N, C-alpha and C positions, 0 to 999 in steps of 0.2 A: 609108193611102197607104204604099207599099213603102219600106221602108228601102233605102239605097244604101250600098254600101262603096266607097269611095275610095283609090286609091293615091297616096301623096306622092311626089313626084319626090325623088331623092336627096340634093340640093343643099338642101332644106326640112326635111328629117325633124328635125334638130336643133333648128330653131327651134320646130317643133310639140312635140317631146319637151319642151321647155322651157316649155310651156303658153301659147305665142302663141295667141290666141283667133280671130283673123280668118282666114276661109278665102277665098282667090282663085284664078281659075282657073288661073294662070300655075304655082302649086305643085302642080297634079294632074297625073298622068299622062293621064287622060281625064276632061272634065267633061261628054261627051256624054250620059251616064245621067243628068244631073241634068235631071228633066223637069217635076215638079210643086213650086213654092215651098211650102215648110212641111215637105217630107218630111225624115225623119230621116235623117243621115249619119254614116257611121264613117270617121275616117280611119286608115290602116294602111301600113306601110313596105313596101318591096318584097319584105321577108322574113314579109310578114303579121303583123307586130307590131304590136299596138292603140296608137293615138298620141291619139284623143281622140273624142268623140261631139257631134254639134250638130245644126243644121238647115241646108237651104238656101235661101235668100233672097236676090236680088239687090238690091244698094244699091250708091251710087257707089263705096265703099271696095271690095266684093269681093262674092262669092257665098253667104256664110255666115258662121256663127259657130259656134265650139266652145262648148258651154256645159258640157260635163264632161269630167274626165280618168279616168273611172271607167268600166269596159268594161259594168256592168251598171245604169247610170243609166236612169231612166225618166223622160220629160219628162211628167210628169203634172200633176194640181193640187197635190199635195205638193210638188213639186219648186219650182213657180212661188210657191206660198206661203211656203216658207222663205226663198227668195231675197228677196221683198219684205219679209217680217217684219224680216229681218237689216238689209236696208237703211234700212226705216223707224226702226229702233230706234236706227239709229247718227246719225239727224238730231233726236234728242230735245232737245237743247238750242234747236234751231230751233223747234220744235215749243213751246216754253214761253218763247219770246221775246216779249216786250210790244213791242219796237221793230222786229222783222222778220216779215211775216206772207208771205213770197214767196220760195220756195226749191226748190230741186231734191232731190226724195226718192227718185230711182232714177235712176242715171247709167250706162246701157248696160253695156258691158263689164267697167266698173269696178266694179258690183255684179254681175257674173256672167251678165248676159244682154246681149250685145252686140246691136244694132237697135231698143232699147227705151229712151226717157227718159219720166220722169213727172216733172211739175212740181207745186208746191203753191202756189196763191194764195188765201189767206184761205178755207180751207175748201172750195174749189175745187181738183179734180185734173184736169191738164192730160197726158194720154198722146201720145207721138208715137210712131208706129209708121213704122219706116224701110224696111220691105220687106213684100211680100205673105207672105212666109215667116212672119216673126213675127207677122202679124196672124192667121195661122193658130190660134195659141196665144189668141187674145184674150177668148174667154168664161172660160179658167181663170183667166187675169191678172185680169181684172174681177172675177172671182168672190173670188178671194184679195183684192184691194183691197177689195172690200165687206166680207169678213169680218174686216180688219184694222183699217181705220179707219172713224169717221163722217165723212161730208160733206155738204155740201150740193149739189153738183152734180159729174158728169164731163163732160169734154170730150176729144174725139182728134182728134188731126191725123194724115191718111195721107199721108208724104211717099213713096209710092212713084210717082210720076209718073215719066215717062222721066229727068228730069235732078235727080231728087231734091227736086222743087218737091212743094208740097201740094197735093193732090186739090181741085179747087174746090167743098167742098159744105158743107152745115152741120154745123159741128163739135161740137154739142151731142148728148150721149149719154144720160145719164139725170139724175135726180134735179130740184132747181130749177135754172132758169136764170138765169145769172149777170147782174148788172145791167150795164149798160152806160153810163158805164164800172163796173168794179170797181176800187175804191180799195185799193191795198196798200201795205204800209211795208215800207221797208229801212233798216234802221239809222235808223228815225226820219225818212225822207224818202217822200213821198208819191208814187205813181205810179199812172196810169190805166191798166188793162188791159182789152183787149178780148180775149175768149178765143174770140170767133167771127170773127176778120179775119184771113184768112190765116195764114200761118207766124208771122209774127212779131206778139206780142202787146202790145207796146209797151215792154219792157224787158228787155234780155239779162241775166240773174241771175247770169253768171259773172264779172261786175264788181263786184260788191259791195263786195270789201274796196279794191279801186281807189278807187270812188267814197268811198267812207269816208275814204280817205286824203286824198284832193284836198279834202273837205270840212274835215277836222280840221287838216291842217297848211298846206296851200299856197293858202288862198283868201282870207285876212281882208284887206280893203283892197285885192284885187289885180285886174288886169283880164284877163280868161280867155278864149281864142279855143276854142271848141268845134267840131271840123271833123267832117262827115260824121256830124252831130249826130241824126238820125234824130228822137226824139221829146223830146231835150234832157235826158237822164237824168243827162250829166255836168254839163250845166248848172245842173240843180237841185240836185247837191252841192255845187257851187261857188257858187250863190248862197245855200244854207244857210250856208254857211262865211263869208259875208260878200262875197264878189266880186261884180263887175259883168261879166257874159256876154255874147260873142257868139257866137251858135249860126249855123252854116252847113251847109247840106244843100240837094240839087239838088232833092229829091221836095217839091212843092208842099204835100203833106199835113203836111211837118215844121212847119209855120207854127202851124196850129191844134193840132196836137197838143203843141207846146213851150207855147203859150200856156196850154192846158188845164192841162199840169204845173205851171206856175208858180202858177196860179188855185188847183189845190187844195192847194198849199203855203202859200198866202197870201202869195206874193210878186207885188209888182207887175211885170208883164211890161213895161210901158211903160218901166221903168228898165233894160232889158236889151234889146240887140238880136238880133233874129231875121231872118237873111238867106237867101232861097231862091236859091241860086246856085250854078253849078258851083265846088267849091273852088279848083279850080286858076285859074280866072279872078278868084275872090276873092283869093287869094295875090298875084297880078299886082297887082291894084288897091290891096290893102294896102302892097305894096312902094314903088309910085309914090306913094302918100299918105303914105308914111313911117310907118303905123301900126305901133305895137310893143305888144307883149302880156307881161304878166309870166308866164302859164302858157298853153302852146299844147296841146290834146288830139288826138292823132293815133290813131284807132280805125277806120280804113278797112275795108270788106269786104274779102273776099280778092280778089275781082274786082268790077270797077264799071267800068260804060261810059257817057259822056254824048255830047253831039252831037259834043262837040271833044276829047274824051280816052277813052283806054283804060288801066285802071289793073290792073295785077297786084301783088299784095303781093310775090310770089316776085321779080319782075323790076324792079319800081318803087319799093320802099319806101326805099331809099337817097335818093332824088331827092326823094319827099316829103318827108323829114327835113331836106334841104338848103332847101328852100321854108320849112318852119317855122322854122329857123335865121333866115332872113332877118327874121321878124317878130316873133323874141322877144328880148325885152329882155337886155341883158347882166346874168348871174346870175339871168336867168329861168330857168322848168323847161319842158322838153317831155314830156309824158307820150306815149311811144312803144308803141302796144299792135297786137298782131295776133292774128287767131285763125287764122292759115293753118298748116295742118299740114303743109305742104310743106319746111319747115325748123325746127330746133330753135332754141333758146336762145342757142346759140353762134354759130351762122350770123346769128342777127337781131343779137347784138351787134359782128358784123362790119359789117353794113349800117348801123349809127348809126356806128361807128369812121369806115368810110369816107366817109360823109357831111360827118362834122367835119372830117376831113381836106382834103377837097375844097373847104370851106368856110374854111379856115384858122381854124379856131376850137378851143378846147378844151373838154373835157367832164368832168363827173364823174356817176357813176352813184349816184344816190341811195337808190332802192329797185328790188327787182325783186319781181315778183308772177307766180305762176302761179294755175292753177284754186283757188277758195276750196274749204273742206273739204268742204262739200256735194256738189260734182262729185268723187265719188270716182274716183281712178285705179288703176290695177295696172301695176305695175313690168313685168309680161308683155306691154305694149302701150304702149310709150312714146308712139307716135302720139296716144292717147288724152288725152295732157297738151298740149293744143294752144294754150292761152293763154299768151303772151308778152307782158308788160309791163315798160317800164323808165320810172322817172322819171330825166332825165337834165338836170343843171344845165350851163348853157351859160355858157362864159367868153370 
């Protein structure tokens, strides 16, 4: 595949000189010569000075990634082996943990290869490819994994459908097939994982420290509302901490998935409420019935659509917090969380502040969380640190 030299527009040159890894079309003088995903690209300025080398690969964020700031770098087996070895060695404490058997071992640009993530689920590895471009290097990357670690099996997700969704096909790649469910542990709490079920396997690993905090500090004897609850992961943490939980999600599968997670944690699901309903309708009903909770967990997707509601985190988060305030006990806590990369923590705090002002309530931020240590980030790419979580006390 022919290497392509691309000139970066003047206003973006400093950004790439400083090591910014994401290549996007608006930064390039001409992206027309980009033909085959996976082809090597070299970025230069208008004086032909070298800025970086990487690959062309379309994903929702941009059209490629810079992998090296060295002019002579080769993207060969050795390159990928070194990046993976470095990443795996940084997660050694997780590998040695008895309480946690699910974590991220490679986090895209944070570990030096944008467009690729690898998660570990109790001796099984799940690779996610975010473009056809990174997929071109698949054989070298998998060969490197095989030479670095032992495993039961490897699964893969190809997220290079038009809108970044997973291509619907068998995710199994090699080794032994994982049991269904595969039971993993996170800080001693069990989760049922399905490695062959679309993009979402059953738990979002980036929330591990948030769940630990909920279990250890905010749950004993409390009433907890978990909204957008998916498989009930936050509910498991709260229940293990001694709370009675209410889990609400619009997806009908959330009922069986949440029951399954309660059962594998030896918690009686009948002592907890699992509601399949649009959360906005549930809030309306809860207000009418004057239901109040000691802890309300808000972890919506960046975008959600139901029959009656469209939700966008960037536009609607403030109003979601106002609904949560209405059902939170005085001196109760709201866990406000978002993975929306369109705004930073400072702006997120403004949403919270506005929601409380408009609700005529006072608040105190008790805890702040961003990505856990296994989700490596780089200061060269601030957008990569997408997770923002605030524990907010209501007065």
